[in-house]
C-alpha positions in Angstrom: 40.1 -39.1 -47.2 36.8 -39.7 -45.5 38.5 -39.4 -42.1 39.9 -36.0 -43.1 36.4 -34.8 -44.1 35.0 -35.9 -40.8 37.9 -34.2 -38.9 37.2 -30.9 -40.7 33.5 -31.1 -40.1 34.1 -32.0 -36.4 36.5 -29.1 -36.0 34.1 -26.7 -37.7 31.3 -27.8 -35.5 33.4 -27.3 -32.4 34.6 -23.9 -33.5 31.1 -22.6 -34.5 29.7 -23.8 -31.1 32.2 -21.6 -29.4 32.2 -18.7 -31.9 28.6 -17.8 -32.6 29.6 -15.0 -34.9 30.9 -17.5 -37.5 28.1 -19.9 -36.7 25.5 -17.3 -37.5 27.3 -16.8 -40.9 27.3 -20.5 -41.7 23.8 -21.3 -40.3 21.7 -18.2 -40.9 18.5 -20.2 -39.9 19.9 -23.0 -37.7 17.9 -26.2 -37.6 19.8 -27.8 -34.7 22.6 -27.2 -32.1 25.4 -29.6 -32.0 26.9 -29.3 -28.5 26.3 -27.3 -25.3 27.7 -23.8 -25.4 30.6 -23.1 -23.1 30.0 -19.9 -21.2 32.9 -19.0 -18.8 31.0 -17.3 -16.0 29.8 -18.3 -12.5 27.5 -15.5 -11.3 24.0 -15.6 -12.8 21.7 -12.7 -13.5 19.2 -14.0 -11.0 18.8 -16.5 -8.2 16.3 -19.2 -7.2 14.6 -22.2 -8.8 13.9 -20.5 -12.1 17.5 -19.1 -12.5 18.7 -22.1 -14.6 15.8 -21.7 -16.9 15.6 -17.9 -17.4 19.0 -16.5 -16.4 21.7 -19.0 -17.4 22.1 -22.5 -18.7 21.4 -24.5 -21.8 17.7 -23.7 -22.2 18.4 -20.0 -22.4 21.5 -20.4 -24.6 19.8 -22.8 -27.1 16.7 -20.7 -27.4 18.9 -17.9 -28.7 21.0 -20.2 -30.9 17.9 -21.5 -32.5 16.2 -18.1 -32.9 13.4 -18.8 -30.4 14.4 -16.3 -27.7 11.2 -14.3 -28.1 8.9 -17.1 -27.0 11.1 -19.6 -25.1 11.4 -19.7 -22.2 7.8 -18.2 -22.1 5.9 -15.9 -19.7 4.9 -18.8 -17.4 5.9 -22.4 -16.7 3.2 -25.0 -17.3 4.9 -27.4 -14.9 7.2 -26.8 -11.9 10.8 -25.7 -12.6 12.3 -29.0 -11.4 10.2 -30.9 -13.9 11.1 -28.5 -16.7 14.8 -29.2 -16.1 14.3 -32.9 -15.9 12.3 -32.9 -19.2 15.1 -30.9 -20.9 17.7 -33.4 -19.9 15.9 -36.0 -22.0 16.9 -34.0 -25.1 20.1 -35.3 -26.7 22.7 -33.5 -28.8 22.6 -32.6 -31.5 19.2 -31.1 -30.6 16.8 -30.5 -33.5 15.0 -27.2 -33.6 11.6 -28.9 -33.9 12.4 -31.1 -30.8 13.4 -28.0 -28.9 10.2 -26.2 -29.9 8.2 -29.1 -28.8 9.9 -29.0 -25.4 9.2 -25.3 -25.2 5.5 -25.7 -26.0 5.1 -28.5 -23.4 6.8 -26.5 -20.7 5.9 -22.8 -21.2 3.0 -20.6 -22.1 2.7 -17.0 -23.4 0.2 -15.3 -21.1 -0.7 -11.8 -19.9 0.7 -11.4 -16.4 -0.4 -7.7 -16.1 -3.8 -6.1 -16.3 -4.9 -2.5 -16.8 -6.1 -0.8 -13.6 -8.3 2.2 -12.9 -6.4 4.6 -10.7 -8.7 5.8 -7.9 -7.1 9.3 -7.8 -7.2 9.9 -11.5 -9.8 12.6 -12.4 -11.3 13.5 -15.7 -11.2 17.2 -14.8 -7.8 17.5 -13.1 -7.7 20.9 -11.4 -4.0 21.5 -11.8 -4.3 21.6 -15.6 -6.6 24.7 -15.4 -3.9 26.5 -13.4 -1.3 26.2 -16.2 -1.0 29.6 -17.7 0.6 28.8 -21.0 -2.1 27.5 -23.4 0.4 25.4 -25.3 1.8 23.8 -22.2 -1.7 23.3 -20.8 -2.5 21.2 -23.9 0.6 19.1 -23.5 0.0 18.6 -19.8 -3.5 17.4 -20.4 -2.2 14.7 -22.8 0.5 13.7 -20.4 -2.0 13.5 -17.5 -4.3 11.3 -19.6 -1.4 8.9 -20.2 -1.2 7.8 -16.5 -4.4 5.8 -17.1 -3.0 4.2 -20.2 0.3 3.2 -18.5 -1.2 2.0 -15.2 -0.8 -1.7 -14.5 -1.1 -4.3 -11.8 -0.1 -7.9 -11.6 -2.9 -10.5 -12.2 -4.1 -12.6 -9.3 -2.6 -15.7 -10.9 0.9 -14.2 -10.5 0.4 -14.2 -6.8 -1.3 -17.6 -6.6 1.4 -19.3 -8.7 4.4 -17.1 -8.1 6.7 -20.1 -8.5 5.7 -20.4 -12.2 6.3 -16.8 -13.2 9.8 -15.2 -13.8 8.6 -12.1 -12.0 9.0 -10.2 -8.8 5.4 -9.0 -8.2 4.3 -6.1 -6.1 0.9 -5.6 -4.5 -0.1 -2.1 -5.6 -0.7 -0.6 -9.0 2.2 1.1 -10.7 3.1 3.1 -13.9 5.1 1.3 -16.6 7.5 3.3 -18.8 5.7 2.1 -22.0 6.6 0.2 -25.1 8.7 -2.9 -24.5 9.2 -1.8 -20.9 6.0 -3.4 -19.6 6.7 -3.8 -15.9 7.9 -1.4 -13.2 11.5 -0.1 -13.5 13.4 1.4 -10.6 14.9 4.7 -11.6 12.2 5.5 -14.2 9.8 5.7 -11.3 11.4 8.8 -9.7 10.4 11.0 -12.6 7.1 9.2 -12.9 6.4 10.1 -9.3 7.4 13.7 -9.9 4.7 13.9 -12.5 2.2 12.1 -10.4 2.7 14.6 -7.6 2.1 17.5 -10.0 -1.0 15.6 -11.0 -2.1 15.4 -7.4 -2.3 11.6 -7.6 -1.1 11.0 -4.0 -2.7 7.6 -3.4 -1.1 6.1 -6.5 2.3 7.6 -5.5 2.0 6.2 -2.0 1.2 2.8 -3.3 4.3 2.8 -5.6 6.5 3.8 -2.7 5.0 1.0 -0.6 5.8 -1.4 -3.4 9.5 -0.4 -3.4 9.6 -0.5 0.4 8.3 -4.1 0.3 11.0 -5.0 -2.2 13.7 -3.7 0.1 12.2 -5.7 3.0 12.3 -8.9 0.8 15.5 -8.5 -1.2 17.5 -5.9 0.7 17.6 -3.6 -2.3 15.4 -2.5 -5.2 16.0 -4.5 -8.5 16.4 -3.0 -11.9 12.8 -4.1 -12.7 10.1 -6.6 -11.9 11.5 -9.0 -14.5 13.3 -11.9 -12.8 16.1 -11.7 -15.5 17.0 -8.2 -14.3 16.8 -8.7 -10.5 20.5 -9.2 -9.6 21.3 -5.6 -10.6 19.8 -2.5 -9.2 19.6 1.1 -10.7 20.5 4.5 -9.4 19.2 4.4 -5.8 16.5 7.1 -6.0 14.1 5.6 -3.5 14.9 8.1 -0.7 14.4 10.9 -3.3 11.0 9.5 -4.1 10.0 9.3 -0.4 11.2 12.8 0.3 9.5 14.3 -2.7 6.2 12.7 -1.6 6.6 13.8 2.0 7.6 17.3 1.0 4.5 17.6 -1.1 1.9 15.9 1.2 3.4 16.2 4.7 2.9 12.4 5.1 5.6 10.3 6.8 5.8 6.6 7.3 8.1 4.9 9.8 8.6 1.8 7.6 10.0 3.9 4.8 13.0 5.2 6.8 13.7 1.5 7.7 13.6 0.6 4.0 15.9 3.6 3.1 18.4 2.5 5.7 18.4 -1.1 4.5 18.9 -0.1 0.9 21.8 2.2 1.7 23.4 -0.6 3.7 23.3 -2.7 0.6 25.0 0.0 -1.5 27.6 0.6 1.3 28.4 -3.1 1.5 28.5 -4.0 -2.2 29.1 -0.8 -4.2 31.9 1.2 -2.6 35.6 1.7 -3.3 38.2 3.4 -1.2 40.8 5.7 -2.8 43.2 7.9 -1.0 41.1 7.6 2.1 37.9 8.6 0.4 35.0 6.1 0.2 32.9 6.6 -2.9 30.2 4.6 -4.7 30.4 2.7 -8.0 28.2 0.5 -10.1 29.4 -3.1 -9.7 26.9 -5.9 -10.1 27.6 -9.4 -8.7 26.7 -11.1 -12.0 29.4 -11.9 -14.6 27.4 -13.8 -17.2 25.8 -12.7 -20.5 22.5 -10.8 -20.0 19.4 -13.0 -20.7 17.7 -10.2 -22.6 20.6 -10.0 -25.0 22.4 -13.3 -24.5 23.8 -13.8 -28.0 25.1 -10.3 -28.4 26.8 -10.3 -25.0 28.3 -13.7 -25.6 29.9 -12.6 -28.9 31.3 -9.4 -27.4 32.7 -11.1 -24.3 34.3 -14.0 -26.1 36.4 -11.7 -28.2 37.9 -10.2 -25.1 40.8 -11.6 -23.0 38.5 -11.8 -19.9 34.9 -12.5 -21.0 33.4 -12.5 -17.5 34.9 -9.1 -16.8 33.2 -7.7 -19.9 29.9 -9.3 -18.9 30.1 -7.8 -15.4 30.8 -4.4 -16.9 27.9 -4.7 -19.3 25.6 -5.6 -16.4 27.0 -2.8 -14.3 26.4 -0.3 -17.1 22.8 -1.4 -17.1 22.7 -0.8 -13.4 23.8 2.8 -14.0 20.7 3.4 -16.2 23.1 4.8 -18.9 23.2 1.6 -21.0 25.2 2.3 -22.9 27.5 5.3 -22.9 31.1 6.3 -23.7 31.3 7.2 -20.0 31.9 3.5 -19.3 34.4 2.9 -22.1 38.2 3.3 -22.3 38.5 6.7 -23.8 41.3 5.6 -26.1 39.1 2.8 -27.4 36.3 4.8 -28.9 36.2 7.2 -31.7 36.5 7.5 -35.5 38.9 4.6 -35.9 36.0 2.2 -35.3 34.0 4.1 -38.0 36.8 3.1 -40.4 37.2 -0.5 -39.2 33.5 -1.2 -38.7 31.5 0.9 -41.2 28.2 -0.5 -40.0 26.6 1.0 -36.9 26.0 -2.5 -35.4 29.7 -3.3 -35.5 30.6 0.0 -34.0 28.1 -0.8 -31.2 29.7 -4.2 -30.5 33.3 -2.9 -30.7 32.5 -0.1 -28.2 30.9 -2.5 -25.6 34.0 -4.7 -25.6 35.9 -1.8 -23.9 33.4 -1.3 -21.0 34.8 -1.2 -17.5 31.9 0.3 -15.7 32.9 -1.2 -12.3 36.2 0.7 -12.5 34.7 4.1 -12.8 33.5 6.4 -10.0 30.5 8.3 -11.4 29.6 11.8 -10.4 25.8 11.3 -10.5 25.7 8.1 -8.3 27.6 9.8 -5.5 25.5 13.0 -5.7 22.3 10.9 -5.5 23.6 9.0 -2.4 24.9 12.1 -0.7 21.4 13.6 -1.0 19.9 10.3 0.1 21.7 10.7 3.4 20.4 14.3 3.7 16.8 13.2 3.2 17.2 10.4 5.6 18.5 12.8 8.2 15.4 14.9 7.8 13.2 11.9 8.1 15.0 10.7 11.3 14.6 14.1 12.8 10.8 13.9 12.3 10.6 10.7 14.2 12.9 11.9 17.0 15.8 9.6 16.0 18.4 12.3 16.5 21.3 9.9 16.9 20.5 8.4 13.5 20.1 11.8 12.0 23.5 12.8 13.2 25.0 9.6 11.6 23.3 10.4 8.3 24.5 14.0 8.4 28.1 12.9 9.0 27.9 10.4 6.1 26.5 13.3 3.9 29.4 15.6 4.9 32.1 12.9 4.3 30.7 12.0 0.9 30.3 15.6 -0.1 33.9 16.2 0.8 35.0 13.1 -1.1 33.2 14.2 -4.2 35.0 17.5 -4.0 38.4 16.1 -3.4 38.4 13.4 -6.1 35.9 14.5 -8.8 36.4 18.2 -8.9 38.8 19.6 -11.6 39.9 23.1 -10.8 41.3 23.9 -14.2 38.1 22.8 -16.0 35.7 24.2 -13.3 33.5 21.1 -13.0 33.2 17.6 -11.6 34.1 14.5 -13.6 33.9 10.7 -13.4 37.1 9.2 -12.1 38.6 6.2 -14.0 40.3 3.9 -11.5 42.1 2.0 -14.2 43.7 5.1 -15.7 43.9 6.9 -12.4 42.5 10.1 -13.9 39.3 11.9 -14.6 37.3 11.6 -17.8 37.2 15.2 -19.0 34.5 14.7 -21.7 31.2 16.5 -21.2 28.3 14.6 -19.6 25.2 16.4 -18.0 26.2 14.7 -14.7 29.3 16.9 -14.6 27.1 19.7 -13.0 24.9 17.6 -10.7 26.9 18.3 -7.5 25.2 21.8 -7.6 22.3 19.9 -6.1 24.3 19.3 -3.0 24.0 22.2 -0.4 27.2 24.1 -0.2 28.3 23.4 -3.8 26.5 26.5 -5.1 29.7 28.5 -4.3 31.2 26.9 -7.5 28.4 28.3 -9.7 30.5 30.9 -11.4 33.0 28.3 -12.5 30.2 26.1 -13.7 28.9 29.0 -15.8 32.3 29.3 -17.5 32.6 25.6 -18.0 29.1 25.3 -19.5 29.7 28.2 -21.9 33.0 26.8 -23.1 31.7 23.2 -23.5 29.6 23.9 -26.5 26.5 22.1 -25.1 24.4 25.3 -25.2 24.4 25.3 -29.0 21.7 22.8 -29.3 18.0 23.8 -29.6 16.4 20.5 -28.5 18.1 20.1 -25.1 21.5 19.2 -23.7 23.1 16.2 -25.4 24.1 13.2 -23.4 27.8 13.7 -24.2 30.4 15.7 -26.1 32.5 15.1 -28.1 30.6 12.7 -30.3 32.8 9.6 -30.2 30.2 6.9 -29.8 27.1 5.5 -31.4 25.6 4.5 -28.1 22.1 5.7 -27.2 23.3 7.6 -24.0 25.7 9.7 -26.1 25.4 12.6 -28.6 23.1 13.6 -30.1 20.4 12.1 -27.8 18.8 14.1 -25.0 17.0 12.2 -22.2 14.3 13.4 -19.8 16.2 12.3 -16.6 19.5 14.1 -17.5 17.7 17.2 -18.8 15.6 17.4 -15.7 18.5 16.9 -13.3 20.7 19.4 -15.2 17.9 22.0 -15.0 17.5 21.3 -11.3 21.2 21.7 -10.8 21.2 25.1 -12.5 18.2 26.2 -10.3 20.2 25.3 -7.2 23.0 27.6 -8.2 23.5 31.1 -7.0 24.3 32.3 -10.5 21.9 34.4 -12.5 23.1 33.1 -15.9 22.6 29.4 -14.8 19.1 30.2 -13.5 18.1 31.9 -16.7 19.6 28.9 -18.6 17.6 26.5 -16.6 14.5 28.3 -17.8 15.7 28.3 -21.4 16.6 24.6 -21.2 13.1 23.8 -19.8 11.5 25.7 -22.6 13.6 24.0 -25.2 12.9 20.5 -23.9 9.2 21.1 -23.4 9.0 22.5 -26.9 10.8 19.5 -28.3 8.3 17.1 -26.6 5.3 19.2 -27.6 6.4 19.1 -31.3 7.1 15.4 -31.2 3.5 14.8 -30.0 1.4 17.4 -31.8 3.5 18.5 -34.8 5.7 15.5 -35.7 7.9 15.4 -38.8 6.4 14.0 -42.0 6.2 10.3 -42.0 6.4 9.9 -38.3 3.4 9.4 -35.9 3.2 11.7 -33.0 4.3 10.4 -29.6 6.0 10.9 -26.3 9.5 9.3 -26.8 12.0 7.9 -24.3 14.7 10.0 -25.9 15.0 12.9 -28.4 17.6 14.4 -30.8 19.1 17.4 -29.1 20.0 19.1 -32.4 16.5 20.3 -33.2 13.3 21.3 -31.2 11.0 19.6 -33.8 10.6 16.5 -31.6 12.6 13.9 -33.6 13.1 10.8 -31.4 16.6 9.7 -30.5 18.4 6.8 -32.0 20.9 4.0 -31.1 20.8 1.2 -28.6 19.8 -2.4 -28.7 16.1 -1.7 -29.7 14.1 0.9 -31.6 13.0 4.0 -29.8 10.1 3.5 -27.4 6.9 5.5 -27.0 5.0 6.1 -23.9 6.9 7.3 -22.0 6.9 7.3 -18.2 9.9 9.4 -17.3 9.4 11.9 -20.1 5.8 12.4 -19.0 6.8 13.0 -15.4 9.8 15.2 -16.0 7.9 17.5 -18.5 4.9 17.8 -16.1 7.3 18.8 -13.3 9.1 21.4 -15.5 5.9 22.9 -16.7 4.7 23.2 -13.1 8.0 24.6 -11.8 8.1 27.4 -14.3 4.3 27.9 -14.4 4.5 31.3 -12.6 6.4 32.8 -15.6 5.2 33.7 -19.1 7.4 31.9 -21.6 9.5 33.8 -24.0 7.6 32.2 -26.8 4.3 33.6 -25.5 5.9 37.1 -25.2 7.3 36.9 -28.7 4.0 35.8 -30.2 2.3 38.6 -28.4 4.7 41.1 -29.8 4.9 39.8 -33.4 3.7 42.8 -35.6 4.5 43.8 -39.1 5.7 47.2 -40.4 2.2 48.3 -41.4 0.9 47.5 -38.0 3.8 49.4 -36.4 3.0 52.5 -38.5 -0.7 52.3 -37.7 0.2 52.0 -34.0 2.5 55.0 -34.2 -0.2 57.2 -36.0 -2.9 56.0 -33.6 -0.7 56.8 -30.6 0.1 60.2 -32.1 -3.6 60.9 -32.7 -4.5 59.7 -29.3 -1.9 62.0 -27.7 -3.2 65.0 -29.7 -6.8 64.3 -28.6 -5.8 64.0 -25.0 -3.9 67.3 -25.2 -6.9 69.0 -26.8 -9.2 67.7 -24.1 -6.8 68.8 -21.4 -6.6 72.3 -22.8 -10.4 72.5 -23.3 -11.0 71.3 -19.7 -8.5 74.0 -18.6 -10.4 76.8 -20.4 -13.7 75.6 -19.0 -12.4 75.3 -15.5 -10.9 78.8 -15.8 -14.1 80.3 -17.1 -16.1 78.5 -14.4 -13.7 79.6 -11.7 -13.9 83.1 -12.9 -17.8 83.0 -13.0 -17.8 81.5 -9.5 -15.5 84.2 -8.2 -17.7 86.9 -9.8 -20.8 85.4 -8.3 -19.2 85.2 -4.8 -18.1 88.8 -5.2 -21.6 89.9 -6.3 -23.2 88.0 -3.4 -20.9 89.8 -1.0 -21.8 93.2 -2.4 -25.5 92.4 -2.3 -25.1 91.2 1.3 -23.6 94.5 2.3 -26.4 96.4 0.7 -29.0 94.3 2.5 -27.3 94.9 5.9 -27.4 98.6 5.2 -31.1 98.4 4.3 -31.9 96.6 7.6 -30.2 99.2 9.6 
C-alpha cells in the first residue's frame, strides 16, 4: 500500500502546484514549493534584463506562493540581474521557504528610491486662494494647495547612477505622486494633477512634468501606466496632448518637442490599439501582455486558470488596468454579472474573482477613449498651426472629423439619446449607465445632442445621489469602478461635458454636481464620520455628501490624493465667479420671530420715511410761499423807490 500512498501524495502535489486555490487551502502558511508553476502565457508585463525577475518567471511566482511578495523581489538588486538568475538556478525543488528567503536577502535590498523635493514655484501665501469668494471652499483649497508639497517627489541620484539595478523607469524632473500605495508617477492621474497645479499657478512644476512625459515618449514610444517597471507594458488613457494644451492655453507657452511627442504617442495608439468595424476605425484598450500581473500574481493566476483560455483573461485584466477603470462592469459580459453571483459566492472576495473571469476589455470599444483621442487630434492641430505646420494641421483635423463621425455612427443610440460602449463579441452596445456616456459633448459639434442628453440623464436615475454621480447603474457589480463609488476623474469630465452643452438644465446641473462633489470632499476632510480620520480620498460614496470614502477593489481606499486634489481645485476655480446655493441659503436662514421683527421694522421704517417726506413737503411749501412773498414784496418796494427817484 506504500506505493499507493506515494501516488496519492504525488498527484496531490502536482494538482496543488497547478491549482493554487486548493494549495492555499491545504498549505495556509507554505514552507516550501514542490515544483515550478506552469503559467500558460508568452507576453510578459515588461521587457529587458529585469523582466524575468520582476515581471514573469519562477522568482516572481515563488515569492507569491511562499507569501514573500511584499519584500521579494526587492526595491533594488544587490548584484546584476544576470547573477541573480544564475544564483536562483542553484536552488533545487522542492525549495524551502528559508532557502528562498536567504536567496532574496542576498540578491535584493529594500531602499528608498524617491526623495521629497521642495518645489520652486510653491508659495506659502498663494495669491489665488485669496481670490476664492466662498470661505468654505477657500479653506478647502488652502489644504489642497498645501498637499502639493507633501506629494512632491523626485528619484534619488542612485537610481540614475545604477538604473540597471532598479525596477523603475526614472524621469529627470520632480513630479506629484497620487499618494498612499501609489508612490511613483502615474499617467492619467497626472492630467487632473496638472489641472490643479495650473490653478495653483505652479507653472514650472507643470512644465517639468510635461517634459518628463515627453522624454518617456521619446524613449519608449508611449507613456507607460507608471514609473514602476512592472506596469510599463501597458499605458493609460492617452491624456498627454490634453496636458500640453491645458498648459499652453493657460501660460501661452509652446514647445516644439511636445508636438513631436504627441505625434509619436498617437502613432503608437493608431498602430496597436485600433479596430475597424463597418468601415469605421476606432480605438480600444488592448495590451500586448497576456500574463498574470506581477502586482497581483496569485489572484490573477487563480482567476485565469479557471477559464478556458487563461492568457485571454490575463490580457483582458491588463487591458482593463490600461483603461484606468480597474475594475468595472464595463469590461464584463453583461450576462455574467449580477445577483446570481451574490447567491453563489456570498463573500465579496469571491464575487470579485468571479466577475473578473468574464473580462473581455480588448473586445469593447469605449466611449471615453475615443473622445479623448478625438480631442487629442484637435489640440495637435492647434499646436501645428502655431508652428506653421499647416499640412500637419490639416491631417490632424481630418483625423478628428473621421473619428468624431465614427463615434456618432457606432456609439450613439438614438432611442436612448446617449453614447454607449460597443461590445464586439456581442455586436451590440452596452446600455448601462456610465459617466462616459455623455463625454462626447466635449467634442465640438456634439452639443446639438444636448436636449437628448438632458432627457437621458433625467431618466437614468443618476441625479438622485447627493455625493456625486455614481460610476455605474444598475448596481450589478462589487468592483470599485461601479456603483456606489464616485471618482474625481469621471465627476470632473461629466461636469465638463455638461458645461460644453447648449442646454440650460445641463449647465445648471454641472454647477450642482460641482457643489455636491466639493461638499463631499470638504466633509470627508474637515467633518469626517465618527471613527474615521479626515482625509482626501481617491474615491467616495455617491449616496451621501458626508465624505464617506469609497469601497471595493484589490486594496483599501487610499488617501492623498492627487487627482481629487486637482479636480476639486479646478472645479472651485471654474465656478468661483458665482455664489454657491449653500452660501445663499445660509444667508437667508431666519426663524419666524426674526421674520416678524423684520416685517415690523420694515413697516416702521416705511412709516418714518412717509412722515419725513410729508414734513419735508410742508416745509418746502411754506418756504416756497415765504420766498414768493419776499420776491413780491421786493418788487413792490422797488416800484416805490423808482417813483421816489423820479
